N, C-alpha and C positions, 0 to 999 in steps of 0.2 A: 373545670374548663369554662371559659367565658362563652356565653350564648349570644354575644353581640353579633351585629350584622357583618362586620368585617371578616374576611376569610384569613385563616392563619397562613403565615409565610411557609413556603415549601422548605422542608428541611432536607439537605443533601446528606444521604447516608455515606458513612466512611467506606473506603475501599476495603475489601478483604485483604488480608496480608499477602496471600499468593498473587492477587491481582496487583497489589502494590509492587511486588517484585517484578511481575511481568511487564508492567508499564515502564518502570525505571530502566530495566535492561533492554526492552524493546526500543525505547528512545535512544539509548546508548548505541545500539546496533544500527538502527536506521540513520542516526545522526553521525555515524562514523567514529564514535568514541571507542568502539570495540571492533577490532579488525577481523576479517575472514580468517578462520582457522585458529583464532585466539582461544586459549583454554580458559574456562570459567570454573574456578574452584569454589567450593562451598564457603570457605573462609573469605575469599574475595567478595563474593556476592553478599554474605552476611555483613561485611564491613560497608559495602556500597549501599545496602538497603536498610540496615539497622534492624533486621528481624532475625528470628531464630532459624534453625536448620530445617524444620519441617515445612514452613511456608516457602522457604527458598527452594526446596526440592519440588514442591507443588508448582511454584511459579516457573521453574525451569521446564517442567513437563508441559505446561501451557505453551511456552515458547517453542518447544520441540514440535507440538502439534501444529504450530503456525509455520514450521519449516525454517525458523530463524536460528535454532541451535540443533546440534546433533549430539546424542549421548552414545558412548561406546562402553559396554560392560567391562569393568576393570581398567579402563583407560581415562574415563572422565567425560566431561561435557565441553563442547567446542562451538564457537560461532560458526554458522554454516559457511561453506565456501561458495564462491560465485558459480553460477550455472555454466555448463559447457555450451558451445554453440548448438550441439544436438539437443540438449535439454531445453535451451531457450526456444528452439524451433518447435518442439513438442508442446511447450507451455503456450506458445502463441497459437498453435493449432486449437488448443482448448479455448483460449480467449476468443478466437475468431468464430468458434462454434457457439459460444454462449453470449458474449457481451453485445454484439449487434442485436441479437434477439431480445435481450433485456432492455436495450435502448429503444427498440420499437415498442415494446410494452410500456415503457416509461412515457413515451410520447403520447400514447393512447390513454394512459391512466392517470398521469400526474395532475395534481391539483394546482391551483394558483400558488398555494404556499410551497409546494414542492418546487415549482419553477423559481420562486424567489430564492430558495435555498441554493439551487444550482447556479443562479445568477450571481449570488454573493460569493460562492466558492470560486466561480470563474474569475471574478474580480480579484480575489485573494491570490489566485494562481498567477495572474498577470503581474501583480505587485511583487510576488515572491521570486521572480526570475533573477532579479539583481541581488538576491540575498544568498545565492549559492545553491549548489545542486541538491543538498539534502532537504532544504525547505521547499524547493521547487518540486522535488519528488513527492514530498508529503502533500502539497497542495494539488498536484496532479492526481494522486490517489483520492483525495477528498472529492475532486470533481467527478471522477468516474463513479465512486461509491455512492455519491448523492443521487446520481442518475439511476443506478441499479436499485437503490432503496425505493425509488419512486415507481419501479416496475411492479413491486409487490408480488414478485414471483418467488416460488419455493426454490428456484435455482440459485437464489442468493446464498444459500448455505454451501453449495458447491463452490461458488466464487470465493467466499471467505476463506476456503481451505487453501487457496494459493495466492491470495492478494498480498499478504504480508511479505511473502518471498518476492513477489513481483515488485512491490514497492522498494525493496532493497536494491533490485536491479535498476529501477528507475533512478535512484539516487546515485548509485555507485558507477553506473555504466552509461545510461542513456543521456543524462544531463551533463555528463562530462565529455560527451562526444558531439551531440547535435546542437545546432543553434536553436535554442528553445522557442524563439519567436514564431517559428513555423508551427509549433504545437499550439500556440495561442490561436492562430488562425484556424487550425483544425478544430479546436475546442469551440470556437465561435460558430463555425459551420454546424457543428452538432447542436449547439444551443439554439441556433436559429430554427433548425428543424423541429426541435422539441417545443419551442415557443408557438409554432404553428400547428402542432399536433400531427405532423406528417411522419408517421411511424416508419414508412419505407425509406424516406429520405434520411431520417435520423439514423436508421440502421446502416444505410450505405455510407454515410459520413463517418460513422464509428468504425466500420470495416476498413475504410481507406486509412483512417488514423492509426488503427492497430497494425495494418500492413506496413505503414511507414515506420512505426515504432519498432516492429520486429526487425526490419532491416538495419536500423540504427543499433539495436542491441547486438545483433549478430556481428556487425562490423566492430563494435567496441570489444566484444569478447575475443574475436580473432586477433585484434590488435594487442590485447593484453597477453594472449598466449604467445604471440610472436615475440613480444618484448621479454617475456620470461625465458623463452628458449634462447634468445640471443644473449641474455645475461648469464645463462648457464654454460655457454660455449667457452 
């Protein structure tokens, strides 16, 4: 190895095969390529990902832990169905208990580099609104998660347990119902509070944003249920 003054370029390690499976199927689910309730056979996933049965099974288990697929013994693995209005309400109760608190901590703890990351993600979110609900949902998730990472709180592990499922609802329900420009304004209010280090104001802005988002999701879910019932009559 050379002992010269220049530093070696960082080498990106390859993904593990189960992580490769997880990422491909996760993108397919969040991007709308796999429909709610659609069955995922091992043969189908092997063909899609180009890997063998063992990493396919491990990758599917990882997706099940994220709430994106559901496995039934003897029946197979399926893409998760959408949340019911009652489930959405419970999920938002959890969000409203955790995420404003993490936003307050982020305002108090974030570095200039953290703030730059959040600023860049906010700009990406605004640009993504014209690209369709799936990309908008992804960028919305990126904005929130960048804030929560800056909190450096151990509660982030709890949040990661439900955010993939939340992201699915953002893409499939919220951004197909709400005029997303209002979310841009709400995100800007949160960012302004973060930029001044005002934890209380940042937490209040996040709580208002989540309350608005919860109402939109419940409305979308009720509308979807009504449409299904009408079609079955």
